[in-house]
All heavy atoms as TSV, in Angstrom:
chain	resi	resn	atom	element	x	y	z
A	1	MET	N	N	91.368	135.428	119.934
A	1	MET	CA	C	91.461	134.277	120.801
A	1	MET	C	C	92.814	133.606	120.546
A	1	MET	O	O	93.210	133.409	119.416
A	1	MET	CB	C	90.311	133.323	120.484
A	1	MET	CG	C	90.218	132.201	121.451
A	1	MET	SD	S	88.859	131.019	121.197
A	1	MET	CE	C	87.491	131.934	120.672
A	2	THR	N	N	93.488	133.257	121.597
A	2	THR	CA	C	94.803	132.646	121.454
A	2	THR	C	C	94.656	131.154	121.191
A	2	THR	O	O	93.609	130.552	121.404
A	2	THR	CB	C	95.634	132.878	122.729
A	2	THR	OG1	O	94.975	132.229	123.813
A	2	THR	CG2	C	95.798	134.352	123.012
A	3	ARG	N	N	95.709	130.576	120.729
A	3	ARG	CA	C	95.687	129.154	120.406
A	3	ARG	C	C	95.390	128.258	121.612
A	3	ARG	O	O	94.594	127.336	121.499
A	3	ARG	CB	C	96.997	128.732	119.755
A	3	ARG	CG	C	97.093	129.201	118.342
A	3	ARG	CD	C	98.319	128.631	117.690
A	3	ARG	NE	N	98.439	129.190	116.348
A	3	ARG	CZ	C	99.066	128.590	115.377
A	3	ARG	NH1	N	99.675	127.445	115.594
A	3	ARG	NH2	N	99.123	129.142	114.194
A	4	PRO	N	N	96.002	128.497	122.768
A	4	PRO	CA	C	95.685	127.634	123.913
A	4	PRO	C	C	94.211	127.732	124.320
A	4	PRO	O	O	93.591	126.731	124.678
A	4	PRO	CB	C	96.601	128.137	125.027
A	4	PRO	CG	C	97.732	128.795	124.332
A	4	PRO	CD	C	97.162	129.367	123.081
A	5	THR	N	N	93.636	128.935	124.228
A	5	THR	CA	C	92.228	129.092	124.586
A	5	THR	C	C	91.340	128.363	123.584
A	5	THR	O	O	90.385	127.681	123.956
A	5	THR	CB	C	91.857	130.592	124.623
A	5	THR	OG1	O	92.767	131.274	125.477
A	5	THR	CG2	C	90.445	130.794	125.107
A	6	ALA	N	N	91.658	128.489	122.292
A	6	ALA	CA	C	90.882	127.807	121.256
A	6	ALA	C	C	90.996	126.294	121.422
A	6	ALA	O	O	90.004	125.560	121.296
A	6	ALA	CB	C	91.353	128.235	119.878
A	7	LEU	N	N	92.185	125.814	121.714
A	7	LEU	CA	C	92.390	124.386	121.918
A	7	LEU	C	C	91.603	123.885	123.119
A	7	LEU	O	O	90.977	122.816	123.065
A	7	LEU	CB	C	93.878	124.090	122.092
A	7	LEU	CG	C	94.257	122.625	122.278
A	7	LEU	CD1	C	93.830	121.797	121.074
A	7	LEU	CD2	C	95.747	122.485	122.520
A	8	ALA	N	N	91.593	124.658	124.188
A	8	ALA	CA	C	90.847	124.274	125.386
A	8	ALA	C	C	89.352	124.222	125.094
A	8	ALA	O	O	88.652	123.310	125.548
A	8	ALA	CB	C	91.145	125.242	126.522
A	9	LEU	N	N	88.846	125.168	124.310
A	9	LEU	CA	C	87.421	125.153	123.954
A	9	LEU	C	C	87.069	123.953	123.080
A	9	LEU	O	O	86.022	123.325	123.262
A	9	LEU	CB	C	87.047	126.454	123.246
A	9	LEU	CG	C	86.960	127.690	124.130
A	9	LEU	CD1	C	86.719	128.922	123.289
A	9	LEU	CD2	C	85.875	127.518	125.175
A	10	ILE	N	N	87.926	123.638	122.146
A	10	ILE	CA	C	87.686	122.476	121.276
A	10	ILE	C	C	87.691	121.191	122.087
A	10	ILE	O	O	86.825	120.326	121.926
A	10	ILE	CB	C	88.723	122.425	120.139
A	10	ILE	CG1	C	88.489	123.584	119.179
A	10	ILE	CG2	C	88.661	121.102	119.403
A	10	ILE	CD1	C	89.563	123.763	118.146
A	11	LEU	N	N	88.662	121.043	122.974
A	11	LEU	CA	C	88.728	119.837	123.806
A	11	LEU	C	C	87.537	119.734	124.738
A	11	LEU	O	O	86.997	118.645	124.966
A	11	LEU	CB	C	90.035	119.813	124.589
A	11	LEU	CG	C	91.292	119.571	123.755
A	11	LEU	CD1	C	92.536	119.667	124.633
A	11	LEU	CD2	C	91.222	118.241	123.047
A	12	ALA	N	N	87.080	120.867	125.280
A	12	ALA	CA	C	85.908	120.857	126.155
A	12	ALA	C	C	84.661	120.458	125.377
A	12	ALA	O	O	83.812	119.699	125.864
A	12	ALA	CB	C	85.724	122.224	126.800
A	13	ALA	N	N	84.542	120.936	124.140
A	13	ALA	CA	C	83.390	120.574	123.309
A	13	ALA	C	C	83.411	119.087	122.970
A	13	ALA	O	O	82.374	118.412	122.992
A	13	ALA	CB	C	83.382	121.422	122.039
A	14	LEU	N	N	84.581	118.569	122.664
A	14	LEU	CA	C	84.685	117.137	122.359
A	14	LEU	C	C	84.371	116.283	123.587
A	14	LEU	O	O	83.735	115.239	123.482
A	14	LEU	CB	C	86.075	116.808	121.825
A	14	LEU	CG	C	86.365	117.298	120.410
A	14	LEU	CD1	C	87.816	117.012	120.057
A	14	LEU	CD2	C	85.438	116.642	119.412
A	15	ALA	N	N	84.816	116.701	124.745
A	15	ALA	CA	C	84.547	115.958	125.973
A	15	ALA	C	C	83.052	115.979	126.291
A	15	ALA	O	O	82.495	114.992	126.773
A	15	ALA	CB	C	85.349	116.535	127.126
A	16	ALA	N	N	82.386	117.095	126.005
A	16	ALA	CA	C	80.948	117.198	126.273
A	16	ALA	C	C	80.153	116.332	125.319
A	16	ALA	O	O	79.067	115.854	125.654
A	16	ALA	CB	C	80.508	118.655	126.157
A	17	CYS	N	N	80.658	116.087	124.134
A	17	CYS	CA	C	79.945	115.285	123.127
A	17	CYS	C	C	80.127	113.787	123.331
A	17	CYS	O	O	79.452	112.998	122.686
A	17	CYS	CB	C	80.429	115.647	121.729
A	17	CYS	SG	S	79.996	117.310	121.238
A	18	SER	N	N	81.048	113.397	124.180
A	18	SER	CA	C	81.356	111.979	124.299
A	18	SER	C	C	80.224	111.189	124.933
A	18	SER	O	O	80.026	110.025	124.623
A	18	SER	CB	C	82.640	111.780	125.097
A	18	SER	OG	O	82.438	112.160	126.443
A	19	GLY	N	N	79.443	111.788	125.812
A	19	GLY	CA	C	78.346	111.069	126.449
A	19	GLY	C	C	78.864	110.040	127.438
A	19	GLY	O	O	80.064	109.812	127.577
A	20	GLY	N	N	77.956	109.414	128.130
A	20	GLY	CA	C	78.361	108.390	129.083
A	20	GLY	C	C	78.591	107.062	128.385
A	20	GLY	O	O	77.850	106.667	127.497
A	21	SER	N	N	79.614	106.367	128.754
A	21	SER	CA	C	79.881	105.060	128.159
A	21	SER	C	C	80.232	104.078	129.268
A	21	SER	O	O	80.588	104.454	130.372
A	21	SER	CB	C	81.028	105.151	127.155
A	21	SER	OG	O	82.224	105.514	127.797
A	22	ASP	N	N	80.139	102.812	128.962
A	22	ASP	CA	C	80.452	101.761	129.929
A	22	ASP	C	C	81.904	101.340	129.776
A	22	ASP	O	O	82.194	100.222	129.394
A	22	ASP	CB	C	79.572	100.539	129.710
A	22	ASP	CG	C	78.124	100.878	129.473
A	22	ASP	OD1	O	77.749	102.025	129.663
A	22	ASP	OD2	O	77.382	99.966	129.098
A	23	GLY	N	N	82.806	102.192	130.000
A	23	GLY	CA	C	84.213	101.829	129.861
A	23	GLY	C	C	84.678	102.089	128.443
A	23	GLY	O	O	84.526	103.181	127.922
A	24	TYR	N	N	85.199	101.061	127.805
A	24	TYR	CA	C	85.744	101.200	126.463
A	24	TYR	C	C	84.624	101.269	125.427
A	24	TYR	O	O	83.590	100.615	125.563
A	24	TYR	CB	C	86.664	100.030	126.131
A	24	TYR	CG	C	87.912	100.025	126.966
A	24	TYR	CD1	C	88.057	99.132	128.011
A	24	TYR	CD2	C	88.935	100.917	126.702
A	24	TYR	CE1	C	89.207	99.131	128.783
A	24	TYR	CE2	C	90.086	100.922	127.471
A	24	TYR	CZ	C	90.215	100.020	128.502
A	24	TYR	OH	O	91.334	100.029	129.251
A	25	PRO	N	N	84.832	102.011	124.343
A	25	PRO	CA	C	83.818	102.057	123.285
A	25	PRO	C	C	83.793	100.734	122.508
A	25	PRO	O	O	84.777	99.997	122.482
A	25	PRO	CB	C	84.284	103.205	122.388
A	25	PRO	CG	C	85.743	103.327	122.650
A	25	PRO	CD	C	85.949	102.908	124.078
A	26	ALA	N	N	82.678	100.449	121.910
A	26	ALA	CA	C	82.535	99.212	121.131
A	26	ALA	C	C	83.136	99.430	119.755
A	26	ALA	O	O	82.439	99.769	118.800
A	26	ALA	CB	C	81.079	98.825	121.036
A	27	LEU	N	N	84.443	99.269	119.636
A	27	LEU	CA	C	85.098	99.467	118.352
A	27	LEU	C	C	84.793	98.326	117.396
A	27	LEU	O	O	84.610	98.533	116.212
A	27	LEU	CB	C	86.608	99.605	118.554
A	27	LEU	CG	C	87.052	100.801	119.392
A	27	LEU	CD1	C	88.562	100.768	119.580
A	27	LEU	CD2	C	86.625	102.090	118.735
A	28	VAL	N	N	84.771	97.131	117.911
A	28	VAL	CA	C	84.420	95.965	117.113
A	28	VAL	C	C	83.150	95.390	117.716
A	28	VAL	O	O	83.181	94.818	118.799
A	28	VAL	CB	C	85.550	94.911	117.126
A	28	VAL	CG1	C	85.159	93.682	116.337
A	28	VAL	CG2	C	86.826	95.498	116.598
A	29	PRO	N	N	82.016	95.526	117.054
A	29	PRO	CA	C	80.760	95.037	117.622
A	29	PRO	C	C	80.681	93.512	117.566
A	29	PRO	O	O	80.051	92.932	116.700
A	29	PRO	CB	C	79.698	95.696	116.743
A	29	PRO	CG	C	80.387	95.928	115.445
A	29	PRO	CD	C	81.827	96.193	115.781
A	30	THR	N	N	81.346	92.869	118.503
A	30	THR	CA	C	81.439	91.415	118.508
A	30	THR	C	C	80.071	90.762	118.574
A	30	THR	O	O	79.818	89.768	117.881
A	30	THR	CB	C	82.299	90.944	119.697
A	30	THR	OG1	O	83.529	91.655	119.682
A	30	THR	CG2	C	82.576	89.463	119.620
A	31	GLN	N	N	79.181	91.299	119.377
A	31	GLN	CA	C	77.855	90.700	119.494
A	31	GLN	C	C	77.125	90.744	118.158
A	31	GLN	O	O	76.434	89.806	117.789
A	31	GLN	CB	C	77.043	91.423	120.574
A	31	GLN	CG	C	77.685	91.401	121.944
A	31	GLN	CD	C	77.960	89.990	122.442
A	31	GLN	OE1	O	77.260	89.063	122.083
A	31	GLN	NE2	N	78.984	89.838	123.250
A	32	THR	N	N	77.294	91.828	117.435
A	32	THR	CA	C	76.647	91.946	116.132
A	32	THR	C	C	77.264	90.979	115.137
A	32	THR	O	O	76.559	90.360	114.341
A	32	THR	CB	C	76.785	93.386	115.605
A	32	THR	OG1	O	76.275	94.278	116.580
A	32	THR	CG2	C	76.052	93.572	114.307
A	33	ILE	N	N	78.581	90.846	115.173
A	33	ILE	CA	C	79.258	89.944	114.244
A	33	ILE	C	C	78.852	88.499	114.518
A	33	ILE	O	O	78.557	87.732	113.590
A	33	ILE	CB	C	80.787	90.108	114.347
A	33	ILE	CG1	C	81.196	91.473	113.820
A	33	ILE	CG2	C	81.511	89.003	113.601
A	33	ILE	CD1	C	82.637	91.824	114.066
A	34	LEU	N	N	78.808	88.112	115.797
A	34	LEU	CA	C	78.479	86.736	116.133
A	34	LEU	C	C	77.009	86.416	115.882
A	34	LEU	O	O	76.660	85.288	115.564
A	34	LEU	CB	C	78.831	86.464	117.597
A	34	LEU	CG	C	80.324	86.523	117.924
A	34	LEU	CD1	C	80.531	86.306	119.414
A	34	LEU	CD2	C	81.105	85.498	117.132
A	35	ALA	N	N	76.132	87.411	116.001
A	35	ALA	CA	C	74.703	87.185	115.801
A	35	ALA	C	C	74.304	87.376	114.342
A	35	ALA	O	O	73.155	87.159	113.988
A	35	ALA	CB	C	73.901	88.142	116.677
A	36	GLY	N	N	75.231	87.758	113.497
A	36	GLY	CA	C	74.930	88.042	112.091
A	36	GLY	C	C	74.628	86.784	111.300
A	36	GLY	O	O	74.610	85.657	111.804
A	37	ARG	N	N	74.390	86.995	110.031
A	37	ARG	CA	C	74.052	85.878	109.146
A	37	ARG	C	C	75.290	85.020	108.863
A	37	ARG	O	O	76.416	85.463	109.049
A	37	ARG	CB	C	73.443	86.396	107.862
A	37	ARG	CG	C	74.313	87.357	107.114
A	37	ARG	CD	C	73.539	87.911	105.905
A	37	ARG	NE	N	74.033	89.191	105.498
A	37	ARG	CZ	C	75.042	89.377	104.656
A	37	ARG	NH1	N	75.658	88.367	104.130
A	37	ARG	NH2	N	75.437	90.580	104.336
A	38	ALA	N	N	75.038	83.844	108.386
A	38	ALA	CA	C	76.134	82.925	108.085
A	38	ALA	C	C	76.947	83.480	106.923
A	38	ALA	O	O	76.415	84.195	106.065
A	38	ALA	CB	C	75.565	81.560	107.722
A	39	PRO	N	N	78.232	83.168	106.866
A	39	PRO	CA	C	79.044	83.659	105.760
A	39	PRO	C	C	78.567	83.076	104.428
A	39	PRO	O	O	78.050	81.963	104.363
A	39	PRO	CB	C	80.460	83.195	106.098
A	39	PRO	CG	C	80.320	82.182	107.157
A	39	PRO	CD	C	78.995	82.390	107.817
A	40	GLU	N	N	78.763	83.857	103.391
A	40	GLU	CA	C	78.378	83.428	102.049
A	40	GLU	C	C	79.258	82.249	101.627
A	40	GLU	O	O	80.418	82.161	102.021
A	40	GLU	CB	C	78.582	84.579	101.070
A	40	GLU	CG	C	77.790	85.821	101.408
A	40	GLU	CD	C	76.335	85.697	101.023
A	40	GLU	OE1	O	76.035	85.013	100.047
A	40	GLU	OE2	O	75.502	86.281	101.724
A	41	PRO	N	N	78.728	81.351	100.804
A	41	PRO	CA	C	79.583	80.269	100.308
A	41	PRO	C	C	80.669	80.831	99.392
A	41	PRO	O	O	80.508	81.900	98.806
A	41	PRO	CB	C	78.623	79.373	99.529
A	41	PRO	CG	C	77.421	80.192	99.276
A	41	PRO	CD	C	77.366	81.255	100.326
A	42	ASP	N	N	81.749	80.109	99.298
A	42	ASP	CA	C	82.884	80.559	98.503
A	42	ASP	C	C	82.520	80.556	97.015
A	42	ASP	O	O	82.155	79.520	96.463
A	42	ASP	CB	C	84.071	79.633	98.750
A	42	ASP	CG	C	85.335	80.121	98.076
A	42	ASP	OD1	O	85.409	81.313	97.745
A	42	ASP	OD2	O	86.255	79.302	97.889
A	43	PRO	N	N	82.619	81.715	96.331
A	43	PRO	CA	C	82.239	81.765	94.922
A	43	PRO	C	C	83.336	81.283	93.980
A	43	PRO	O	O	83.126	81.252	92.769
A	43	PRO	CB	C	81.960	83.253	94.693
A	43	PRO	CG	C	82.894	83.931	95.627
A	43	PRO	CD	C	82.934	83.029	96.852
A	44	ALA	N	N	84.494	80.893	94.501
A	44	ALA	CA	C	85.623	80.537	93.649
A	44	ALA	C	C	85.324	79.384	92.689
A	44	ALA	O	O	85.675	79.472	91.512
A	44	ALA	CB	C	86.848	80.221	94.497
A	45	PRO	N	N	84.682	78.286	93.113
A	45	PRO	CA	C	84.428	77.211	92.146
A	45	PRO	C	C	83.533	77.664	90.994
A	45	PRO	O	O	83.770	77.300	89.839
A	45	PRO	CB	C	83.739	76.130	92.978
A	45	PRO	CG	C	84.182	76.387	94.376
A	45	PRO	CD	C	84.337	77.878	94.468
A	46	ASP	N	N	82.519	78.471	91.287
A	46	ASP	CA	C	81.646	78.955	90.224
A	46	ASP	C	C	82.407	79.874	89.271
A	46	ASP	O	O	82.214	79.812	88.057
A	46	ASP	CB	C	80.445	79.711	90.804
A	46	ASP	CG	C	79.518	78.808	91.595
A	46	ASP	OD1	O	79.519	77.579	91.335
A	46	ASP	OD2	O	78.803	79.323	92.472
A	47	LEU	N	N	83.258	80.720	89.828
A	47	LEU	CA	C	84.026	81.627	88.981
A	47	LEU	C	C	85.040	80.874	88.131
A	47	LEU	O	O	85.267	81.229	86.973
A	47	LEU	CB	C	84.731	82.675	89.841
A	47	LEU	CG	C	83.815	83.659	90.567
A	47	LEU	CD1	C	84.634	84.585	91.450
A	47	LEU	CD2	C	82.993	84.457	89.576
A	48	THR	N	N	85.619	79.816	88.678
A	48	THR	CA	C	86.565	79.012	87.917
A	48	THR	C	C	85.856	78.317	86.762
A	48	THR	O	O	86.362	78.297	85.631
A	48	THR	CB	C	87.238	77.969	88.829
A	48	THR	OG1	O	87.867	78.656	89.910
A	48	THR	CG2	C	88.268	77.155	88.084
A	49	ALA	N	N	84.685	77.770	87.025
A	49	ALA	CA	C	83.923	77.108	85.968
A	49	ALA	C	C	83.515	78.107	84.891
A	49	ALA	O	O	83.579	77.808	83.689
A	49	ALA	CB	C	82.691	76.431	86.561
A	50	ARG	N	N	83.118	79.299	85.294
A	50	ARG	CA	C	82.731	80.324	84.319
A	50	ARG	C	C	83.927	80.754	83.482
A	50	ARG	O	O	83.825	80.927	82.261
A	50	ARG	CB	C	82.139	81.521	85.041
A	50	ARG	CG	C	81.645	82.578	84.109
A	50	ARG	CD	C	80.971	83.695	84.850
A	50	ARG	NE	N	80.566	84.723	83.917
A	50	ARG	CZ	C	80.385	85.979	84.222
A	50	ARG	NH1	N	80.544	86.379	85.459
A	50	ARG	NH2	N	80.029	86.846	83.318
A	51	GLY	N	N	85.084	80.904	84.133
A	51	GLY	CA	C	86.298	81.270	83.400
A	51	GLY	C	C	86.691	80.203	82.396
A	51	GLY	O	O	87.078	80.511	81.265
A	52	ASP	N	N	86.586	78.939	82.798
A	52	ASP	CA	C	86.889	77.836	81.866
A	52	ASP	C	C	85.944	77.854	80.678
A	52	ASP	O	O	86.357	77.637	79.527
A	52	ASP	CB	C	86.811	76.495	82.596
A	52	ASP	CG	C	87.928	76.328	83.618
A	52	ASP	OD1	O	88.945	77.055	83.519
A	52	ASP	OD2	O	87.768	75.482	84.529
A	53	ALA	N	N	84.659	78.104	80.928
A	53	ALA	CA	C	83.679	78.149	79.850
A	53	ALA	C	C	83.968	79.306	78.899
A	53	ALA	O	O	83.871	79.167	77.669
A	53	ALA	CB	C	82.269	78.264	80.417
A	54	LEU	N	N	84.339	80.461	79.451
A	54	LEU	CA	C	84.657	81.606	78.598
A	54	LEU	C	C	85.925	81.370	77.779
A	54	LEU	O	O	85.998	81.747	76.612
A	54	LEU	CB	C	84.805	82.867	79.448
A	54	LEU	CG	C	83.507	83.440	80.005
A	54	LEU	CD1	C	83.820	84.585	80.971
A	54	LEU	CD2	C	82.598	83.920	78.896
A	55	ARG	N	N	86.920	80.707	78.372
A	55	ARG	CA	C	88.132	80.388	77.628
A	55	ARG	C	C	87.842	79.407	76.503
A	55	ARG	O	O	88.354	79.554	75.388
A	55	ARG	CB	C	89.206	79.822	78.556
A	55	ARG	CG	C	89.966	80.898	79.314
A	55	ARG	CD	C	91.179	80.360	80.041
A	55	ARG	NE	N	90.878	79.722	81.316
A	55	ARG	CZ	C	90.451	80.355	82.405
A	55	ARG	NH1	N	90.252	81.646	82.368
A	55	ARG	NH2	N	90.222	79.705	83.514
A	56	ALA	N	N	86.997	78.418	76.774
A	56	ALA	CA	C	86.631	77.457	75.726
A	56	ALA	C	C	85.876	78.160	74.603
A	56	ALA	O	O	86.097	77.875	73.419
A	56	ALA	CB	C	85.783	76.340	76.325
A	57	ARG	N	N	85.002	79.075	74.950
A	57	ARG	CA	C	84.256	79.815	73.931
A	57	ARG	C	C	85.193	80.683	73.103
A	57	ARG	O	O	85.072	80.769	71.874
A	57	ARG	CB	C	83.193	80.664	74.601
A	57	ARG	CG	C	82.330	81.403	73.640
A	57	ARG	CD	C	81.244	82.152	74.357
A	57	ARG	NE	N	80.519	82.985	73.417
A	57	ARG	CZ	C	79.721	83.967	73.751
A	57	ARG	NH1	N	79.527	84.243	75.022
A	57	ARG	NH2	N	79.100	84.678	72.844
A	58	ALA	N	N	86.159	81.325	73.757
A	58	ALA	CA	C	87.119	82.158	73.041
A	58	ALA	C	C	87.975	81.315	72.109
A	58	ALA	O	O	88.249	81.714	70.965
A	58	ALA	CB	C	87.991	82.921	74.021
A	59	ASP	N	N	88.389	80.152	72.567
A	59	ASP	CA	C	89.172	79.255	71.709
A	59	ASP	C	C	88.347	78.812	70.507
A	59	ASP	O	O	88.866	78.717	69.389
A	59	ASP	CB	C	89.659	78.045	72.507
A	59	ASP	CG	C	90.736	78.412	73.522
A	59	ASP	OD1	O	91.359	79.494	73.367
A	59	ASP	OD2	O	90.924	77.636	74.486
A	60	ALA	N	N	87.068	78.532	70.723
A	60	ALA	CA	C	86.206	78.114	69.620
A	60	ALA	C	C	86.033	79.248	68.615
A	60	ALA	O	O	85.988	79.013	67.398
A	60	ALA	CB	C	84.852	77.665	70.156
A	61	LEU	N	N	85.954	80.474	69.076
A	61	LEU	CA	C	85.797	81.604	68.168
A	61	LEU	C	C	87.082	81.914	67.426
A	61	LEU	O	O	87.054	82.461	66.320
A	61	LEU	CB	C	85.352	82.846	68.959
A	61	LEU	CG	C	83.927	82.802	69.491
A	61	LEU	CD1	C	83.670	84.027	70.388
A	61	LEU	CD2	C	82.917	82.759	68.370
A	62	ARG	N	N	88.228	81.555	67.986
A	62	ARG	CA	C	89.522	81.826	67.336
A	62	ARG	C	C	89.831	80.820	66.228
A	62	ARG	O	O	90.672	81.112	65.366
A	62	ARG	CB	C	90.644	81.785	68.372
A	62	ARG	CG	C	90.708	82.998	69.233
A	62	ARG	CD	C	91.981	82.996	70.083
A	62	ARG	NE	N	91.809	83.880	71.193
A	62	ARG	CZ	C	91.749	83.532	72.479
A	62	ARG	NH1	N	91.887	82.262	72.813
A	62	ARG	NH2	N	91.576	84.419	73.417
A	63	THR	N	N	89.233	79.654	66.276
A	63	THR	CA	C	89.537	78.633	65.264
A	63	THR	C	C	88.986	79.084	63.917
A	63	THR	O	O	87.990	79.812	63.836
A	63	THR	CB	C	88.932	77.275	65.636
A	63	THR	OG1	O	87.524	77.407	65.751
A	63	THR	CG2	C	89.511	76.758	66.939
A	64	GLU	N	N	89.663	78.657	62.882
A	64	GLU	CA	C	89.230	79.024	61.528
A	64	GLU	C	C	88.020	78.216	61.130
A	64	GLU	O	O	87.934	77.009	61.367
A	64	GLU	CB	C	90.359	78.742	60.526
A	64	GLU	CG	C	91.539	79.667	60.715
A	64	GLU	CD	C	92.597	79.425	59.666
A	64	GLU	OE1	O	92.259	78.951	58.570
A	64	GLU	OE2	O	93.753	79.686	59.953
A	65	MET	N	N	87.063	78.902	60.541
A	65	MET	CA	C	85.868	78.210	60.077
A	65	MET	C	C	86.037	77.883	58.605
A	65	MET	O	O	86.526	78.703	57.845
A	65	MET	CB	C	84.643	79.079	60.288
A	65	MET	CG	C	84.299	79.296	61.727
A	65	MET	SD	S	82.706	80.085	61.803
A	65	MET	CE	C	82.435	80.044	63.537
A	66	PRO	N	N	85.632	76.683	58.196
A	66	PRO	CA	C	85.782	76.290	56.772
A	66	PRO	C	C	84.811	77.007	55.865
A	66	PRO	O	O	83.888	77.592	56.159
A	66	PRO	CB	C	85.516	74.794	56.766
A	66	PRO	CG	C	84.928	74.440	58.073
A	66	PRO	CD	C	85.147	75.589	58.988
């Protein structure tokens, strides 16, 4: 089989698999995004507080004990 024939068969198979669509494909499912759950709250304040607590604990462990 020659390359042009193989290419034509591949393209025909891909065209047959596409199915019927209403114009453009839904690349970004906007309806799903808008109907989805609310965004999660920002975890940054909790992470900052945890980091401060871990730094304080590390500083306490570094100090010399009598």
